[in-house]
C-alpha positions in Angstrom: 140.0 151.4 -75.0 137.6 151.5 -77.3 133.6 153.6 -76.2 131.0 151.9 -76.0 127.8 153.5 -75.8 125.2 150.8 -74.8 121.2 151.1 -75.2 118.9 148.5 -73.0 116.1 149.2 -70.8 117.0 146.3 -68.8 118.8 146.3 -65.9 119.7 142.9 -65.8 121.0 142.8 -69.5 122.3 146.5 -68.8 124.9 144.3 -66.4 125.3 141.4 -67.9 127.1 143.1 -70.4 128.4 145.1 -68.8 130.1 142.4 -66.2 131.0 141.3 -69.8 132.7 143.4 -71.1 135.0 143.2 -68.4 136.0 140.1 -69.2 136.8 140.5 -72.9 140.4 141.0 -74.5 140.3 144.6 -75.4 140.1 148.0 -72.6 136.3 149.1 -73.1 134.9 151.6 -71.5 130.9 151.5 -70.7 128.4 154.5 -70.2 124.7 153.1 -70.6 121.2 155.3 -71.0 118.1 153.6 -70.7 116.2 154.3 -73.8 116.6 155.9 -77.3 114.5 158.9 -76.0 118.3 159.3 -73.0 120.6 157.7 -75.8 120.0 161.0 -77.8 120.3 163.0 -75.3 123.2 161.3 -73.8 125.3 161.8 -77.8 124.1 165.3 -78.2 125.2 166.9 -74.6 128.6 165.3 -75.6 129.4 166.5 -78.5 127.9 170.2 -77.3 130.1 169.8 -74.5 133.2 168.1 -75.7 132.9 165.9 -73.6 136.1 163.1 -73.3 133.3 160.5 -73.7 133.2 160.4 -77.5 131.2 156.7 -78.0 133.3 154.8 -80.8 130.8 152.2 -81.3 126.8 152.2 -80.2 124.7 148.4 -78.1 121.5 149.4 -79.7 118.2 147.4 -78.1 115.6 147.1 -80.5 112.8 146.9 -77.6 112.5 149.7 -75.6 109.9 152.5 -74.1 109.6 155.8 -75.4 111.9 155.4 -78.0 113.0 151.8 -79.3 116.3 150.4 -81.7 114.7 151.1 -84.4 112.9 154.6 -83.6 116.8 155.5 -82.9 118.2 154.3 -85.5 116.5 156.5 -88.0 116.4 159.2 -86.0 120.7 158.6 -85.8 121.3 157.5 -89.5 120.3 161.0 -90.5 121.3 163.3 -87.8 125.5 164.2 -89.6 126.5 164.7 -86.3 125.8 161.3 -85.4 125.6 159.2 -88.5 129.0 157.8 -89.3 128.7 156.1 -85.5 128.3 152.4 -85.5 125.7 151.0 -84.2 125.3 146.5 -83.3 121.6 145.6 -83.1 121.7 143.7 -79.4 118.9 142.2 -79.5 116.0 139.7 -78.2 114.3 139.0 -81.4 114.7 137.1 -84.7 112.3 138.3 -86.5 113.3 138.0 -90.1 111.1 141.3 -90.6 113.3 143.3 -87.8 117.0 141.9 -89.4 116.2 143.0 -92.6 113.9 147.0 -91.6 117.1 147.4 -89.5 120.2 146.4 -91.8 116.9 148.9 -94.4 118.6 151.8 -92.5 122.0 151.7 -91.9 122.5 149.1 -88.5 126.1 148.2 -89.3 125.2 144.2 -87.3 122.4 142.6 -86.1 123.0 140.4 -83.5 121.1 138.5 -80.8 121.3 138.0 -77.2 122.1 134.7 -76.3 120.5 133.1 -73.1 125.0 133.4 -71.4 126.9 134.5 -69.2 129.5 132.7 -71.3 128.1 133.4 -74.4 127.8 136.8 -73.5 131.7 137.2 -73.5 132.4 135.3 -76.4 129.8 137.5 -78.8 130.6 141.0 -77.0 134.7 139.9 -77.6 134.3 139.0 -80.9 133.1 142.3 -81.5 134.9 144.8 -79.3 137.8 142.6 -81.6 136.6 143.4 -84.8 136.1 147.4 -83.3 138.8 147.7 -82.1 140.5 146.6 -85.0 138.5 148.9 -87.1 139.1 152.1 -85.5 142.2 151.7 -84.0 143.8 149.0 -86.5 145.4 147.0 -84.5 
């Protein structure tokens, strides 16, 4: 089972990702939070309490209120206890400057959100397959 933390403020996108993840070829558990601040709260409380749900990858939207994806990425990559969690930017932004900035900050991958549901399933299936193999050696 691959634990995924989804950091996304748009409820429609949250539902799309959750529904698409139900159709991937690998078992997935997903938790979602609405922005970078909520993600930090979630991750630090998980670490402090020794919670069962430990994210093995983070799917991160770039454009969010309060703390956007870039600010969150900057924070997490500086935190000793969190910096090793793979972060995958999953955004609508096709701006090359965003892409470059994210990689400069240590993002593991950058994906542009698809438009059609079957494309969500396809891209998320490839993401989960890759990270399941990376985490579990399958």
